[in-house]
N, CA, C and O atoms as a printed pandas DataFrame, in Angstrom:
     atom_number atom_name residue_name chain_id  residue_number  x_coord  y_coord  z_coord
0              1         N          UNK        A               1   88.285  -12.600  -38.612
1              2        CA          UNK        A               1   87.787  -13.940  -38.083
2              3         C          UNK        A               1   87.215  -14.483  -39.568
3              4         O          UNK        A               1   86.650  -13.861  -40.468
4              5         N          UNK        A               2   87.562  -15.778  -39.465
5              6        CA          UNK        A               2   87.311  -16.177  -40.645
6              7         C          UNK        A               2   85.767  -16.701  -41.257
7              8         O          UNK        A               2   85.021  -17.522  -40.724
8              9         N          UNK        A               3   85.606  -16.161  -42.188
9             10        CA          UNK        A               3   83.682  -16.323  -42.465
10            11         C          UNK        A               3   83.636  -17.661  -43.269
11            12         O          UNK        A               3   82.858  -18.444  -42.724
12            13         N          UNK        A               4   84.043  -18.016  -44.049
13            14        CA          UNK        A               4   83.667  -19.391  -44.853
14            15         C          UNK        A               4   84.554  -20.644  -43.970
15            16         O          UNK        A               4   85.604  -20.569  -43.332
16            17         N          UNK        A               5   83.786  -21.607  -44.199
17            18        CA          UNK        A               5   84.487  -22.595  -43.779
18            19         C          UNK        A               5   85.735  -23.450  -44.093
19            20         O          UNK        A               5   86.174  -24.272  -43.289
20            21         N          UNK        A               6   86.384  -23.171  -45.529
21            22        CA          UNK        A               6   87.601  -23.183  -45.812
22            23         C          UNK        A               6   88.403  -22.401  -45.470
23            24         O          UNK        A               6   89.568  -22.734  -45.688
24            25         N          UNK        A               7   88.182  -21.122  -44.835
25            26        CA          UNK        A               7   89.030  -20.070  -44.077
26            27         C          UNK        A               7   89.360  -20.812  -42.773
27            28         O          UNK        A               7   90.521  -20.953  -42.390
28            29         N          UNK        A               8   87.923  -21.443  -41.878
29            30        CA          UNK        A               8   88.161  -21.388  -40.778
30            31         C          UNK        A               8   89.274  -22.639  -40.468
31            32         O          UNK        A               8   90.053  -22.621  -39.515
32            33         N          UNK        A               9   89.193  -23.614  -41.372
33            34        CA          UNK        A               9   89.781  -24.859  -41.749
34            35         C          UNK        A               9   91.321  -24.588  -41.797
35            36         O          UNK        A               9   92.108  -25.286  -41.159
36            37         N          UNK        A              10   91.736  -23.484  -42.627
37            38        CA          UNK        A              10   92.915  -22.950  -43.211
38            39         C          UNK        A              10   93.464  -22.304  -41.559
39            40         O          UNK        A              10   94.647  -22.366  -41.224
40            41         N          UNK        A              11   92.743  -21.907  -40.968
41            42        CA          UNK        A              11   93.042  -20.810  -39.651
42            43         C          UNK        A              11   93.583  -22.219  -38.827
43            44         O          UNK        A              11   94.766  -22.203  -38.485
44            45         N          UNK        A              12   92.987  -23.112  -38.583
45            46        CA          UNK        A              12   93.333  -24.214  -37.730
46            47         C          UNK        A              12   94.162  -25.024  -38.063
47            48         O          UNK        A              12   94.644  -25.585  -37.079
48            49         N          UNK        A              13   94.653  -25.431  -39.209
49            50        CA          UNK        A              13   95.552  -25.714  -39.861
50            51         C          UNK        A              13   96.685  -24.669  -39.468
51            52         O          UNK        A              13   97.507  -25.089  -38.653
52            53         N          UNK        A              14   96.835  -23.463  -39.895
53            54        CA          UNK        A              14   97.842  -22.580  -39.538
54            55         C          UNK        A              14   98.526  -22.427  -38.088
55            56         O          UNK        A              14   99.705  -22.257  -37.778
56            57         N          UNK        A              15   97.305  -22.554  -37.277
57            58        CA          UNK        A              15   97.503  -22.514  -35.622
58            59         C          UNK        A              15   98.290  -23.594  -34.899
59            60         O          UNK        A              15   99.097  -23.353  -34.001
60            61         N          UNK        A              16   97.915  -25.117  -35.481
61            62        CA          UNK        A              16   98.465  -26.129  -35.463
62            63         C          UNK        A              16   99.981  -26.102  -35.825
63            64         O          UNK        A              16  100.868  -26.232  -34.981
64            65         N          UNK        A              17  100.194  -25.924  -37.143
65            66        CA          UNK        A              17  101.608  -25.653  -37.740
66            67         C          UNK        A              17  102.560  -25.042  -37.042
67            68         O          UNK        A              17  103.730  -25.401  -36.907
68            69         N          UNK        A              18  101.765  -23.653  -36.387
69            70        CA          UNK        A              18  102.619  -22.880  -35.645
70            71         C          UNK        A              18  103.349  -23.466  -34.646
71            72         O          UNK        A              18  104.558  -23.621  -34.473
72            73         N          UNK        A              19  102.133  -23.832  -33.871
73            74        CA          UNK        A              19  102.790  -24.445  -32.601
74            75         C          UNK        A              19  103.725  -25.920  -32.685
75            76         O          UNK        A              19  104.463  -26.330  -31.790
76            77         N          UNK        A              20  103.471  -26.585  -34.021
77            78        CA          UNK        A              20  104.424  -27.730  -34.083
78            79         C          UNK        A              20  105.610  -27.020  -34.336
79            80         O          UNK        A              20  106.533  -27.292  -33.568
80            81         N          UNK        A              21  105.841  -26.156  -35.235
81            82        CA          UNK        A              21  107.010  -25.032  -35.588
82            83         C          UNK        A              21  108.103  -24.683  -34.621
83            84         O          UNK        A              21  109.332  -24.607  -34.601
84            85         N          UNK        A              22  106.690  -24.440  -33.538
85            86        CA          UNK        A              22  107.635  -23.641  -32.544
86            87         C          UNK        A              22  108.271  -24.496  -31.853
87            88         O          UNK        A              22  109.418  -24.102  -31.638
88            89         N          UNK        A              23  107.980  -25.786  -31.273
89            90        CA          UNK        A              23  108.416  -26.809  -30.491
90            91         C          UNK        A              23  110.010  -27.367  -31.439
91            92         O          UNK        A              23  111.118  -27.515  -30.924
92            93         N          UNK        A              24  109.704  -27.548  -32.668
93            94        CA          UNK        A              24  111.075  -27.763  -33.240
94            95         C          UNK        A              24  112.281  -26.766  -33.130
95            96         O          UNK        A              24  113.431  -27.065  -32.811
96            97         N          UNK        A              25  111.766  -25.433  -33.479
97            98        CA          UNK        A              25  112.525  -24.149  -32.875
98            99         C          UNK        A              25  113.165  -24.220  -31.638
99           100         O          UNK        A              25  114.336  -23.964  -31.358
100          101         N          UNK        A              26  112.405  -24.535  -31.056
101          102        CA          UNK        A              26  112.815  -24.538  -29.287
102          103         C          UNK        A              26  113.619  -25.483  -28.945
103          104         O          UNK        A              26  114.344  -25.274  -27.972
104          105         N          UNK        A              27  113.722  -27.078  -29.823
105          106        CA          UNK        A              27  114.398  -28.089  -29.582
106          107         C          UNK        A              27  115.768  -27.664  -29.983
107          108         O          UNK        A              27  116.789  -27.893  -29.334
108          109         N          UNK        A              28  115.678  -26.881  -31.367
109          110        CA          UNK        A              28  117.318  -26.381  -32.057
110          111         C          UNK        A              28  117.760  -25.557  -31.246
111          112         O          UNK        A              28  118.905  -25.172  -31.481
112          113         N          UNK        A              29  117.212  -25.104  -30.283
113          114        CA          UNK        A              29  117.711  -23.916  -29.594
114          115         C          UNK        A              29  118.328  -24.554  -28.404
115          116         O          UNK        A              29  119.356  -24.118  -27.886
116          117         N          UNK        A              30  117.689  -25.581  -27.988
117          118        CA          UNK        A              30  118.045  -26.421  -26.726
118          119         C          UNK        A              30  119.371  -27.124  -27.142
119          120         O          UNK        A              30  120.218  -27.240  -26.256
120          121         N          UNK        A              31  119.612  -27.536  -28.201
121          122        CA          UNK        A              31  120.527  -28.341  -28.884
122          123         C          UNK        A              31  121.973  -27.592  -28.824
123          124         O          UNK        A              31  123.024  -28.166  -28.536
124          125         N          UNK        A              32  121.858  -26.359  -29.112
125          126        CA          UNK        A              32  122.813  -24.885  -29.183
126          127         C          UNK        A              32  123.250  -24.682  -28.044
127          128         O          UNK        A              32  124.410  -24.460  -27.698
128          129         N          UNK        A              33  122.039  -24.779  -27.253
129          130        CA          UNK        A              33  122.866  -24.097  -25.857
130          131         C          UNK        A              33  123.599  -25.064  -25.310
131          132         O          UNK        A              33  124.580  -24.667  -24.683
132          133         N          UNK        A              34  123.375  -26.516  -25.370
133          134        CA          UNK        A              34  124.064  -27.519  -24.993
134          135         C          UNK        A              34  125.435  -27.337  -25.405
135          136         O          UNK        A              34  126.301  -27.279  -24.532
136          137         N          UNK        A              35  125.832  -27.212  -26.986
137          138        CA          UNK        A              35  126.917  -26.960  -27.237
138          139         C          UNK        A              35  127.842  -25.943  -26.966
139          140         O          UNK        A              35  129.064  -26.067  -26.885
140          141         N          UNK        A              36  126.946  -24.587  -26.786
141          142        CA          UNK        A              36  127.694  -23.450  -26.042
142          143         C          UNK        A              36  128.047  -23.863  -24.735
143          144         O          UNK        A              36  129.259  -23.862  -24.523
144          145         N          UNK        A              37  127.306  -24.220  -23.790
145          146        CA          UNK        A              37  127.698  -24.732  -22.429
146          147         C          UNK        A              37  128.952  -25.625  -22.555
147          148         O          UNK        A              37  129.907  -25.328  -21.838
148          149         N          UNK        A              38  129.074  -26.843  -23.506
149          150        CA          UNK        A              38  130.244  -27.404  -23.538
150          151         C          UNK        A              38  131.299  -26.616  -24.018
151          152         O          UNK        A              38  132.334  -27.066  -23.527
152          153         N          UNK        A              39  131.543  -25.620  -24.769
153          154        CA          UNK        A              39  132.301  -24.720  -25.441
154          155         C          UNK        A              39  132.911  -23.985  -23.829
155          156         O          UNK        A              39  134.062  -24.103  -23.407
156          157         N          UNK        A              40  132.086  -23.441  -23.334
157          158        CA          UNK        A              40  132.119  -22.579  -22.117
158          159         C          UNK        A              40  132.499  -23.195  -20.795
159          160         O          UNK        A              40  132.830  -22.514  -19.825
160          161         N          UNK        A              41  132.430  -24.647  -20.793
161          162        CA          UNK        A              41  133.270  -24.978  -19.708
162          163         C          UNK        A              41  134.425  -25.548  -20.046
163          164         O          UNK        A              41  135.082  -26.251  -19.277
164          165         N          UNK        A              42  134.797  -25.225  -21.436
165          166        CA          UNK        A              42  136.307  -25.690  -21.841
166          167         C          UNK        A              42  136.624  -26.967  -22.021
167          168         O          UNK        A              42  137.791  -27.336  -22.156
168          169         N          UNK        A              43  135.661  -27.716  -22.038
169          170        CA          UNK        A              43  135.892  -29.405  -21.957
170          171         C          UNK        A              43  135.584  -29.712  -23.579
171          172         O          UNK        A              43  134.561  -29.582  -24.251
172          173         N          UNK        A              44  136.812  -30.135  -23.869
173          174        CA          UNK        A              44  136.942  -30.408  -25.550
174          175         C          UNK        A              44  135.875  -31.889  -25.888
175          176         O          UNK        A              44  135.068  -31.808  -26.814
176          177         N          UNK        A              45  135.962  -33.041  -25.150
177          178        CA          UNK        A              45  135.200  -34.040  -25.353
178          179         C          UNK        A              45  133.521  -33.592  -25.229
179          180         O          UNK        A              45  132.694  -33.738  -26.129
180          181         N          UNK        A              46  133.286  -33.065  -23.994
181          182        CA          UNK        A              46  131.596  -32.580  -23.809
182          183         C          UNK        A              46  131.407  -31.667  -25.070
183          184         O          UNK        A              46  130.364  -31.945  -25.662
184          185         N          UNK        A              47  132.198  -30.559  -25.694
185          186        CA          UNK        A              47  131.542  -29.979  -26.646
186          187         C          UNK        A              47  131.405  -30.685  -28.062
187          188         O          UNK        A              47  130.525  -30.405  -28.876
188          189         N          UNK        A              48  132.383  -31.625  -28.241
189          190        CA          UNK        A              48  132.458  -32.017  -29.564
190          191         C          UNK        A              48  131.151  -33.352  -29.023
191          192         O          UNK        A              48  130.480  -33.525  -30.040
192          193         N          UNK        A              49  130.741  -34.028  -28.201
193          194        CA          UNK        A              49  129.838  -34.818  -28.072
194          195         C          UNK        A              49  128.418  -34.083  -28.457
195          196         O          UNK        A              49  127.545  -34.680  -29.086
196          197         N          UNK        A              50  128.272  -32.631  -27.981
197          198        CA          UNK        A              50  127.238  -32.020  -27.898
198          199         C          UNK        A              50  126.959  -31.253  -29.377
199          200         O          UNK        A              50  125.847  -30.981  -29.827
200          201         N          UNK        A              51  128.055  -31.021  -29.912
201          202        CA          UNK        A              51  128.044  -30.843  -31.201
202          203         C          UNK        A              51  127.402  -31.872  -32.113
203          204         O          UNK        A              51  126.299  -31.766  -32.650
204          205         N          UNK        A              52  128.325  -32.966  -32.215
205          206        CA          UNK        A              52  127.726  -34.281  -32.989
206          207         C          UNK        A              52  126.564  -34.597  -32.850
207          208         O          UNK        A              52  125.972  -34.914  -33.882
208          209         N          UNK        A              53  125.874  -34.629  -31.666
209          210        CA          UNK        A              53  124.524  -34.529  -31.292
210          211         C          UNK        A              53  123.693  -33.658  -31.949
211          212         O          UNK        A              53  122.728  -34.165  -32.523
212          213         N          UNK        A              54  123.868  -32.195  -32.016
213          214        CA          UNK        A              54  123.406  -31.440  -32.706
214          215         C          UNK        A              54  123.258  -31.304  -34.296
215          216         O          UNK        A              54  122.185  -31.103  -34.866
216          217         N          UNK        A              55  124.287  -31.421  -34.815
217          218        CA          UNK        A              55  124.334  -31.230  -36.239
218          219         C          UNK        A              55  123.171  -31.845  -37.087
219          220         O          UNK        A              55  122.466  -31.233  -37.890
220          221         N          UNK        A              56  123.095  -33.302  -36.728
221          222        CA          UNK        A              56  121.641  -33.996  -37.256
222          223         C          UNK        A              56  120.499  -33.145  -37.146
223          224         O          UNK        A              56  119.656  -33.122  -38.042
224          225         N          UNK        A              57  120.409  -32.469  -36.154
225          226        CA          UNK        A              57  119.088  -32.514  -35.592
226          227         C          UNK        A              57  118.877  -30.663  -36.389
227          228         O          UNK        A              57  117.802  -30.130  -36.665
228          229         N          UNK        A              58  120.282  -30.070  -36.576
229          230        CA          UNK        A              58  119.938  -28.554  -37.113
230          231         C          UNK        A              58  119.968  -28.857  -38.757
231          232         O          UNK        A              58  119.436  -28.068  -39.538
232          233         N          UNK        A              59  120.470  -29.768  -39.097
233          234        CA          UNK        A              59  120.272  -30.256  -40.590
234          235         C          UNK        A              59  118.894  -30.702  -40.637
235          236         O          UNK        A              59  118.403  -30.323  -41.700
236          237         N          UNK        A              60  118.084  -31.332  -39.946
237          238        CA          UNK        A              60  116.848  -32.091  -40.178
238          239         C          UNK        A              60  115.778  -30.804  -40.314
239          240         O          UNK        A              60  115.004  -30.671  -41.262
240          241         N          UNK        A              61  115.874  -30.005  -39.326
241          242        CA          UNK        A              61  115.114  -28.690  -39.353
242          243         C          UNK        A              61  115.193  -27.840  -40.431
243          244         O          UNK        A              61  114.231  -27.171  -40.808
244          245         N          UNK        A              62  116.493  -27.818  -41.053
245          246        CA          UNK        A              62  116.663  -27.030  -42.249
246          247         C          UNK        A              62  116.062  -27.249  -43.436
247          248         O          UNK        A              62  115.647  -26.459  -44.284
248          249         N          UNK        A              63  116.074  -28.976  -43.359
249          250        CA          UNK        A              63  115.578  -29.766  -44.588
250          251         C          UNK        A              63  113.940  -29.692  -44.601
251          252         O          UNK        A              63  113.251  -29.901  -45.600
252          253         N          UNK        A              64  113.478  -29.372  -43.365
253          254        CA          UNK        A              64  112.323  -29.137  -43.157
254          255         C          UNK        A              64  111.827  -27.681  -43.090
255          256         O          UNK        A              64  110.713  -27.353  -42.683
256          257         N          UNK        A              65  112.468  -27.121  -43.389
257          258        CA          UNK        A              65  111.992  -25.299  -43.530
258          259         C          UNK        A              65  111.830  -24.883  -42.181
259          260         O          UNK        A              65  111.173  -23.843  -42.166
260          261         N          UNK        A              66  112.169  -25.277  -40.987
261          262        CA          UNK        A              66  112.081  -24.930  -39.577
262          263         C          UNK        A              66  112.896  -23.615  -39.740
263          264         O          UNK        A              66  112.393  -22.496  -39.842
264          265         N          UNK        A              67  114.160  -23.892  -39.751
265          266        CA          UNK        A              67  115.115  -22.712  -40.176
266          267         C          UNK        A              67  115.490  -22.901  -41.497
267          268         O          UNK        A              67  115.306  -23.899  -42.194
268          269         N          UNK        A              68  116.029  -21.862  -41.778
269          270        CA          UNK        A              68  116.843  -21.237  -43.192
270          271         C          UNK        A              68  118.125  -22.306  -43.480
271          272         O          UNK        A              68  118.795  -22.687  -42.520
272          273         N          UNK        A              69  118.370  -22.676  -44.574
273          274        CA          UNK        A              69  119.554  -23.736  -44.747
274          275         C          UNK        A              69  120.831  -22.901  -44.449
275          276         O          UNK        A              69  121.835  -23.457  -44.003
276          277         N          UNK        A              70  120.786  -21.310  -44.743
277          278        CA          UNK        A              70  121.745  -20.756  -44.592
278          279         C          UNK        A              70  122.106  -20.423  -43.149
279          280         O          UNK        A              70  123.275  -20.305  -42.781
280          281         N          UNK        A              71  120.869  -20.250  -42.207
281          282        CA          UNK        A              71  121.167  -19.998  -40.709
282          283         C          UNK        A              71  121.648  -21.157  -40.151
283          284         O          UNK        A              71  122.496  -20.985  -39.276
284          285         N          UNK        A              72  121.191  -22.870  -40.545
285          286        CA          UNK        A              72  121.733  -23.893  -39.853
286          287         C          UNK        A              72  123.473  -23.805  -40.437
287          288         O          UNK        A              72  124.437  -23.963  -39.689
288          289         N          UNK        A              73  123.570  -23.490  -42.073
289          290        CA          UNK        A              73  125.238  -23.572  -41.963
290          291         C          UNK        A              73  125.970  -22.762  -41.391
291          292         O          UNK        A              73  127.190  -22.925  -41.387
292          293         N          UNK        A              74  125.209  -21.419  -40.618
293          294        CA          UNK        A              74  126.342  -20.491  -40.060
294          295         C          UNK        A              74  126.173  -20.884  -38.458
295          296         O          UNK        A              74  127.215  -20.867  -37.802
296          297         N          UNK        A              75  125.354  -21.118  -38.003
297          298        CA          UNK        A              75  125.306  -21.966  -36.543
298          299         C          UNK        A              75  126.299  -23.323  -36.446
299          300         O          UNK        A              75  126.979  -23.422  -35.425
300          301         N          UNK        A              76  126.401  -24.324  -37.426
301          302        CA          UNK        A              76  127.245  -25.064  -37.488
302          303         C          UNK        A              76  128.548  -24.596  -37.766
303          304         O          UNK        A              76  129.389  -25.123  -37.038
304          305         N          UNK        A              77  129.038  -23.698  -38.659
305          306        CA          UNK        A              77  130.125  -23.513  -38.883
306          307         C          UNK        A              77  130.586  -22.554  -37.552
307          308         O          UNK        A              77  131.717  -22.838  -37.158
308          309         N          UNK        A              78  130.060  -21.713  -36.963
309          310        CA          UNK        A              78  130.487  -20.814  -35.719
310          311         C          UNK        A              78  130.726  -22.048  -34.643
311          312         O          UNK        A              78  131.893  -22.021  -34.250
312          313         N          UNK        A              79  130.188  -22.801  -34.230
313          314        CA          UNK        A              79  130.097  -23.850  -33.330
314          315         C          UNK        A              79  131.107  -24.422  -33.449
315          316         O          UNK        A              79  131.746  -24.603  -32.412
316          317         N          UNK        A              80  131.742  -25.005  -34.904
317          318        CA          UNK        A              80  132.719  -26.173  -34.794
318          319         C          UNK        A              80  134.075  -25.181  -34.807
319          320         O          UNK        A              80  135.118  -25.640  -34.343
320          321         N          UNK        A              81  134.048  -23.896  -35.314
321          322        CA          UNK        A              81  134.864  -23.146  -35.257
322          323         C          UNK        A              81  135.441  -23.063  -33.714
323          324         O          UNK        A              81  136.626  -23.202  -33.411
324          325         N          UNK        A              82  134.416  -22.820  -32.855
325          326        CA          UNK        A              82  134.778  -22.640  -31.314
326          327         C          UNK        A              82  135.227  -23.746  -30.845
327          328         O          UNK        A              82  136.225  -23.721  -30.125
328          329         N          UNK        A              83  134.538  -25.041  -31.178
329          330        CA          UNK        A              83  135.353  -25.963  -30.732
330          331         C          UNK        A              83  136.662  -26.271  -31.171
331          332         O          UNK        A              83  137.373  -26.743  -30.284
332          333         N          UNK        A              84  137.142  -26.152  -32.191
333          334        CA          UNK        A              84  138.234  -26.524  -32.763
334          335         C          UNK        A              84  139.533  -25.494  -31.989
335          336         O          UNK        A              84  140.677  -25.891  -31.768
336          337         N          UNK        A              85  138.930  -23.939  -31.630
337          338        CA          UNK        A              85  139.584  -23.219  -31.240
338          339         C          UNK        A              85  139.809  -23.533  -29.915
339          340         O          UNK        A              85  140.962  -23.315  -29.543
340          341         N          UNK        A              86  139.015  -24.000  -29.061
341          342        CA          UNK        A              86  138.730  -24.989  -27.551
342          343         C          UNK        A              86  140.105  -26.153  -27.872
343          344         O          UNK        A              86  140.900  -26.225  -26.935
344          345         N          UNK        A              87  140.303  -26.709  -28.642
345          346        CA          UNK        A              87  140.999  -27.845  -29.137
346          347         C          UNK        A              87  142.268  -27.230  -29.095
347          348         O          UNK        A              87  142.972  -27.483  -28.117
348          349         N          UNK        A              88  142.808  -26.273  -30.196
349          350        CA          UNK        A              88  143.980  -25.603  -30.019
350          351         C          UNK        A              88  144.507  -25.106  -28.794
351          352         O          UNK        A              88  145.719  -24.915  -28.702
352          353         N          UNK        A              89  143.762  -24.880  -27.869
353          354        CA          UNK        A              89  144.288  -24.170  -26.630
354          355         C          UNK        A              89  144.485  -25.111  -25.192
355          356         O          UNK        A              89  144.908  -24.585  -24.163
């Protein structure tokens, strides 16, 4: 437990930021799930629309530091590869 007023304030701020960041991470996961669902249905247009909606969100969260930039790039690359394979099939 924090003993000083400064430590108590930092604990409060940290808890607020943890909850705020958790909601952002959850939002990213939701967008990723929508893209994956579109890919699994086999509908190229749906998957592409979901991917185009997810990319700005993923990039924004990477810029904010919610997720690492390499993780964002990895997600985008794998989803795009799956969508292109769907188009080719």
